[in-house]
C-alpha positions in Angstrom: 12.6 6.6 14.3 14.7 5.3 11.5 13.4 4.6 8.0 15.0 1.4 6.6 14.5 0.2 3.0 12.2 -2.8 3.2 10.9 -3.6 -0.3 9.8 -2.4 -3.6 6.3 -2.9 -4.9 4.6 -2.6 -8.2 0.9 -3.3 -8.9 -1.7 -2.5 -11.5 -5.4 -2.0 -11.4 -7.2 -4.9 -13.1 -10.6 -3.2 -12.6 -11.6 0.2 -11.2 -14.7 2.4 -11.0 -15.6 5.7 -9.5 -19.0 6.5 -8.0 -19.7 10.2 -8.0 -21.0 11.7 -4.7 -21.6 15.2 -6.2 -19.9 18.4 -5.0 -16.6 17.1 -6.4 -16.3 14.0 -4.2 -16.7 10.3 -4.9 -15.7 6.8 -4.1 -13.3 4.6 -6.0 -13.5 0.8 -5.9 -10.6 -1.0 -7.6 -8.9 -4.4 -7.7 -5.2 -4.7 -8.1 -2.5 -7.3 -8.7 1.2 -7.0 -8.3 4.4 -8.0 -6.5 6.4 -7.0 -3.5 10.2 -7.7 -3.5 12.5 -7.3 -0.6 15.4 -9.0 1.1 13.2 -10.4 3.9 9.8 -10.5 2.2 8.7 -11.3 -1.4 5.4 -12.3 -2.9 2.3 -11.7 -5.0 -0.1 -9.0 -4.1 -3.9 -9.1 -4.5 -5.5 -5.9 -3.2 -8.8 -4.1 -3.1 -8.8 -0.3 -2.9 -11.7 1.6 -1.4 -10.3 5.1 -1.9 -12.5 8.2 -1.2 -12.0 11.0 -3.7 -12.4 14.2 -1.6 -13.7 17.5 -3.1 -10.2 18.9 -3.0 -9.1 16.1 -5.4 -7.1 14.3 -2.6 -7.7 10.5 -2.6 -7.5 8.4 0.6 -6.1 5.0 -0.5 -7.6 2.3 1.7 -6.2 -1.0 0.4 -6.8 -4.4 1.9 -5.6 -7.7 0.6 -3.3 -10.7 0.6 0.4 -11.1 0.1 1.2 -14.7 -0.9 4.9 -15.5 -0.6 6.8 -17.9 -2.8 6.4 -20.6 -0.2 2.6 -20.0 -0.2 2.4 -18.2 3.2 -0.6 -15.9 3.2 -0.2 -12.5 4.9 -3.0 -10.0 5.4 -1.9 -6.6 4.2 -3.4 -3.1 5.0 -2.4 0.2 3.4 -3.9 3.6 4.3 -2.8 7.0 3.1 -3.1 10.1 1.0 -2.7 10.6 -2.7 -2.4 13.9 -4.6 -2.1 14.8 -8.3 1.5 15.7 -9.3 2.7 16.1 -12.9 -0.2 14.1 -14.3 0.3 11.2 -12.0 -1.0 10.5 -8.5 1.7 10.6 -5.8 0.9 8.8 -2.6 2.1 7.9 0.8 0.6 5.1 2.9 1.2 3.2 6.0 1.6 -0.6 5.6 0.8 -3.2 8.2 0.8 -7.0 8.1 -0.9 -9.9 10.0 -0.2 -13.6 9.8 0.2 -16.8 11.7 2.3 -18.4 8.9 5.4 -20.1 10.3 8.5 -18.0 9.9 6.5 -14.8 9.1 5.1 -13.9 12.6 7.7 -11.2 12.9 5.6 -9.2 10.4 2.9 -8.7 13.0 5.0 -6.0 14.7 6.4 -4.3 11.6 5.1 -0.9 10.7 6.1 0.5 7.2 5.6 3.6 5.1 5.1 3.3 1.4 5.9 6.1 -1.1 4.8 5.7 -4.7 3.4 7.1 -7.9 0.3 5.8 -9.8 0.4 6.5 -13.5 -3.1 7.6 -14.1 -3.1 6.5 -17.8 -1.7 2.9 -17.4 -3.0 2.5 -13.8 0.3 1.0 -12.7 1.8 2.0 -9.4 5.5 1.7 -8.5 6.5 2.1 -4.8 9.3 2.0 -2.3 8.5 0.6 1.1 10.4 1.6 4.3 10.3 -0.1 7.7 9.9 2.3 10.6 12.4 1.2 13.2 12.1 2.4 16.8 15.2 4.3 18.0 14.1 5.9 21.3 15.1 4.4 24.6 12.4 2.8 26.6 13.4 5.0 29.6 13.1 8.8 29.7 
């Protein structure tokens, strides 16, 4: 597999709350707005995060939402991953998948990406780099 730079993203929480489960765990619910910028894909992000906060203080980002391109195509976006505390910020890695029937964007339905980023826990702004995972193995053994 080859990791190819795909886009950069930045988003911020516009609202967030944590419900305590006890024993160190809990559930986050947050709403985020931001942008994705790449050579082949660019647009505004509107996401909801349903991250579980595990007792070991690892979060499991579970983001769902819409990417709206500059030509108003709407693309369903799903991000799932792990986030750990690192130097006062939360470092995370997620998978990224897309679904759409928007003309000219159907190619996204078979793209699988990895996103690496950092969430500033004071400003609640995340900056990320997105990489497309490209298949490099032959289809024959």
